C-alpha positions in Angstrom: 200.8 92.5 148.3 200.8 92.1 144.1 202.0 95.2 143.0 201.4 97.3 146.7 203.6 97.3 149.2 204.4 97.9 152.9 206.9 99.1 155.0 208.6 97.9 158.1 207.4 101.6 159.6 203.4 100.8 158.8 203.9 97.6 159.5 205.4 98.0 163.3 202.3 100.8 163.5 200.2 98.1 162.7 201.5 96.5 165.9 201.5 98.9 168.6 197.4 99.4 167.2 196.6 95.5 166.9 199.0 95.1 170.5 197.9 98.5 172.7 197.8 98.1 176.4 199.4 94.4 175.8 202.8 93.5 177.2 205.2 93.0 174.3 204.7 88.3 175.3 201.6 89.3 173.3 203.1 91.6 170.7 205.9 88.4 169.3 201.9 86.5 170.1 199.9 88.3 167.0 203.4 89.3 165.0 202.4 87.3 162.2 198.6 87.4 162.2 199.3 91.1 161.5 201.6 90.6 159.1 198.4 88.1 157.5 196.1 91.4 158.2 197.8 93.7 156.2 197.9 90.6 153.3 194.6 90.7 153.6 193.0 93.8 154.0 194.9 94.8 150.7 193.3 91.5 148.8 190.2 92.9 149.5 190.8 96.8 148.3 192.2 94.8 145.0 189.1 91.9 144.9 187.1 94.6 145.5 188.2 97.2 142.9 187.8 93.9 140.4 184.3 94.4 141.5 183.5 97.9 140.7 183.8 98.4 144.0 186.0 101.3 145.6 186.0 104.0 148.1 187.1 107.0 147.4 189.6 109.4 149.5 187.2 112.0 149.6 185.4 109.0 152.4 188.0 108.5 153.8 188.6 111.8 155.1 185.4 112.5 156.1 185.3 109.3 158.1 188.4 109.5 160.1 187.1 113.6 160.8 184.0 112.5 162.0 185.8 109.6 164.2 189.0 112.0 164.8 191.1 109.4 163.8 194.5 110.3 163.1 194.9 111.3 158.7 197.7 108.9 158.2 198.3 106.1 156.4 197.6 102.9 159.0 194.4 104.7 159.5 193.6 105.3 156.4 193.8 102.2 155.3 191.8 100.6 158.3 188.5 103.6 158.1 188.7 102.5 154.0 188.7 98.1 154.6 185.8 99.7 156.9 184.0 100.8 154.2 184.2 98.2 152.1 183.7 95.8 153.5 179.9 97.4 154.5 179.6 98.3 151.3 181.0 95.0 149.7 178.0 93.8 151.7 175.2 95.9 151.0 176.0 95.8 147.0 177.4 92.4 146.5 176.4 89.7 148.6 173.3 91.0 149.6 171.7 90.3 146.3 173.3 86.9 147.0 170.5 86.2 149.8 167.3 85.3 149.0 164.9 87.1 151.3 162.3 84.3 151.2 163.1 81.4 151.5 160.9 77.8 152.8 161.9 77.9 156.1 160.1 75.3 159.1 159.1 76.1 162.6 161.0 73.3 164.1 161.3 71.1 168.0 163.3 69.2 169.2 166.1 67.8 171.3 168.9 65.1 171.5 169.5 62.4 174.0 172.3 60.4 174.4 170.7 57.0 174.5 167.0 55.5 172.3 165.7 54.4 175.5 166.1 57.7 176.7 163.8 59.3 173.8 161.4 56.9 173.7 161.2 57.2 177.6 160.8 61.3 177.0 158.8 60.8 173.4 156.4 59.0 175.7 156.1 61.7 178.4 155.3 64.5 176.1 152.8 62.7 173.8 151.2 62.1 177.5 150.9 66.0 177.4 154.1 66.4 180.0 155.7 70.4 178.3 158.0 69.5 175.3 160.2 72.9 176.2 160.3 72.0 180.0 161.7 68.3 179.2 164.2 70.0 176.2 165.4 72.5 179.3 166.1 70.1 181.4 167.5 66.9 179.4 168.7 67.6 175.8 172.6 67.3 175.4 172.8 69.8 172.2 173.4 73.5 173.0 170.8 75.3 171.1 168.3 73.3 172.1 168.2 73.5 175.9 169.2 77.1 176.0 166.1 77.7 174.1 163.6 75.0 175.5 163.9 72.9 172.3 161.8 76.2 170.1 164.1 76.4 167.1 161.5 79.0 166.1 161.3 79.7 161.7 164.6 78.4 160.2 166.0 77.9 157.1 167.9 74.7 156.1 171.0 77.0 155.5 170.5 78.5 158.9 170.3 75.3 160.5 172.6 73.0 159.0 175.3 76.1 159.9 173.9 75.6 164.0 173.6 71.9 164.0 176.3 70.8 161.5 175.0 67.3 160.8 172.6 65.5 158.5 169.4 65.4 161.1 169.2 68.7 159.3 167.7 66.4 156.4 165.6 65.1 158.5 163.9 67.5 159.9 163.3 68.7 156.4 162.0 65.7 155.1 159.7 64.8 158.8 155.5 64.8 158.2 154.1 68.5 159.4 152.3 68.1 163.3 153.8 64.5 163.9 156.9 63.9 166.7 159.7 61.6 165.6 160.2 58.6 167.1 164.1 58.7 167.9 166.7 59.1 165.0 169.9 58.4 165.3 172.5 60.8 164.4 176.2 59.7 164.9 177.6 63.4 164.2 176.6 65.4 167.0 178.8 66.0 169.6 177.4 65.9 172.8 178.5 66.8 176.6 178.3 63.9 178.6 180.0 60.5 178.2 180.2 57.5 180.4 183.8 54.8 181.7 183.3 51.6 182.4 186.8 50.7 184.8 188.4 47.9 186.0 191.7 47.6 187.9 193.7 44.3 187.0 196.5 45.7 190.2 197.3 48.1 192.2 200.4 49.3 193.4 200.5 51.1 196.4 203.8 51.5 196.9 204.8 53.3 193.4 201.6 54.9 193.6 200.2 53.8 190.0 197.2 51.7 188.9 197.0 48.9 185.7 193.9 49.6 184.3 191.8 48.7 181.4 189.1 52.0 180.4 186.3 52.7 177.7 184.9 55.7 177.0 181.4 55.3 175.8 178.8 58.1 174.9 175.7 56.5 177.3 174.4 55.0 180.0 172.4 52.7 177.8 175.6 51.3 175.8 178.1 51.1 178.3 175.7 48.3 180.5 175.1 46.8 177.0 179.1 46.2 176.4 179.6 46.4 180.9 177.4 42.7 180.3 178.9 41.0 176.7 181.9 41.9 179.7 180.6 39.7 182.7 179.5 37.3 179.9 183.3 36.4 178.8 183.7 39.3 175.7 188.3 40.8 175.4 187.9 43.6 176.7 190.3 44.7 174.0 188.1 43.7 171.5 185.1 45.6 173.3 187.8 48.6 173.3 188.5 48.5 170.1 185.1 48.2 169.0 182.8 50.7 171.4 185.3 53.0 172.9 185.4 57.1 171.9 189.2 57.4 174.1 191.4 58.1 172.0 194.9 56.0 171.1 192.8 52.9 172.0 193.3 51.3 168.6 197.0 51.0 170.3 196.6 50.5 173.9 193.1 48.8 173.3 192.2 50.6 176.5 195.2 49.6 179.1 196.6 51.9 181.0 199.3 52.2 183.6 198.5 55.1 185.4 199.3 57.4 188.3 196.5 59.5 190.4 196.3 63.2 188.2 196.7 62.2 184.6 193.2 60.8 184.4 190.2 62.7 184.5 188.6 62.9 187.9 185.2 60.0 188.4 188.1 57.5 186.6 190.6 58.5 188.7 188.5 58.3 192.0 187.4 54.3 190.7 191.7 53.3 190.6 192.8 54.1 193.3 189.8 53.6 195.7 191.6 51.0 197.8 188.0 49.9 199.3 187.6 48.3 195.6 189.1 45.2 194.9 191.1 44.2 191.5 188.8 42.6 189.0 185.9 44.3 189.3 183.8 46.1 186.3 182.6 49.5 187.4 179.2 50.7 187.2 178.6 53.2 184.1 179.9 55.9 185.8 178.9 59.6 184.6 181.1 62.5 183.2 180.3 65.6 182.7 183.9 67.0 181.4 184.2 64.6 178.2 182.6 65.0 174.6 180.9 62.2 173.1 179.6 61.0 169.6 176.4 59.7 168.8 173.0 60.6 170.3 169.2 60.0 169.0 166.5 63.7 168.9 162.7 63.5 168.7 161.6 66.2 166.8 158.4 68.0 165.2 158.4 70.0 162.9 155.1 72.4 164.1 154.4 74.4 160.2 156.4 75.0 157.8 155.7 78.2 155.3 157.4 78.0 151.7 158.2 81.2 150.9 158.8 82.9 154.4 160.7 85.8 154.6 164.3 85.4 155.8 164.7 87.1 159.3 167.6 89.9 159.3 170.2 88.2 161.4 170.1 85.3 159.8 170.7 87.2 156.4 173.6 89.2 158.1 175.1 86.3 159.0 174.4 84.2 155.7 175.8 87.9 154.0 179.2 87.5 156.0 179.6 83.7 155.7 179.9 84.7 151.4 181.8 87.2 152.3 183.8 85.2 154.4 184.2 82.3 151.2 185.1 84.9 148.9 188.4 86.1 150.8 189.2 82.1 151.1 189.2 82.4 148.0 191.7 85.4 147.5 193.9 84.1 149.7 193.9 80.7 148.2 194.7 82.3 144.6 198.7 81.5 143.7 197.3 83.5 140.7 198.0 87.3 143.7 202.1 87.5 144.2 202.5 87.5 148.2 205.9 88.2 149.4 206.5 88.6 152.8 209.7 89.5 154.0 210.0 88.9 157.4 211.9 86.7 159.0 212.6 86.3 162.9 215.4 88.7 163.4 213.1 91.9 161.7 209.5 90.2 163.2 211.4 90.9 166.8 212.8 94.0 166.2 209.1 95.0 165.0 207.7 93.8 168.5 210.7 96.0 170.7 209.8 99.1 168.6 206.2 98.6 169.1 206.3 97.8 172.7 208.3 100.8 173.3 204.8 102.5 171.7 
């Protein structure tokens, strides 16, 4: 790594340490990542030095003694890495994260369809409890687990939590007003609805020729079913609406055997009591992930200069450091040469497995 060299003995010792108590197969699995860890740790040491941040040998020795660790090169480097990380976070990255920021106290839940969101909104307006409804109905995990109470949050934290454009709506929404349903095409939820039509079954070969679509809500599935019953082409609607992978290639048409599809589809496709040619009702499937949903949000209050929670600041500091480390790894001026080939890694794994 630039001017620093690492021996095979060092690599084997690192393998032993990271694979403590594991089988040789696990050591083979981590062989590449261990080499990457060595490279990463050294780049951090060198990068920190360029920032004027270092750890003395005396500090490393003291830490080794206090934690009863062997005074060996590998342990020296790992302790130095730990101390450097703490120092980088406290002296270099801490000043980059503001102590105070504009924050909003937010309540939010995510529903599968506009009609459902309007129904829930009506219940809230009729004084039903937002928290209880969010715990029962919200399809976004964080909001469901907290009963819709996001608490006080700066925008950057909420963006990392939700990772959708709904955050912009939250930070522009009028304080104290329960929103109308806001569509979010990016959000993912753990539910989907199947429409299934069996074209033909071959009981002898145990095969079914089926058409299927995976939709994001019951309301959408019902609308698509109405279009199909009015004469629309299955393939056209599948390409337009279905969220199942491969739909553009097969236009929603499959030849399947028992056990190949999700259980709810399988059960319908091979139910001999159901005649071919009948489009199913929407089949709810909580094992599937689909995109799209409708948010209800209410901003309870805003503070333009509120102290950022320590937990959130620690998260932002760690994130800033990760970005810095990735920039070191991506920096083409750093010269990294890995002499490990398959044979050398296999030999190192064998040595490490012997203990």
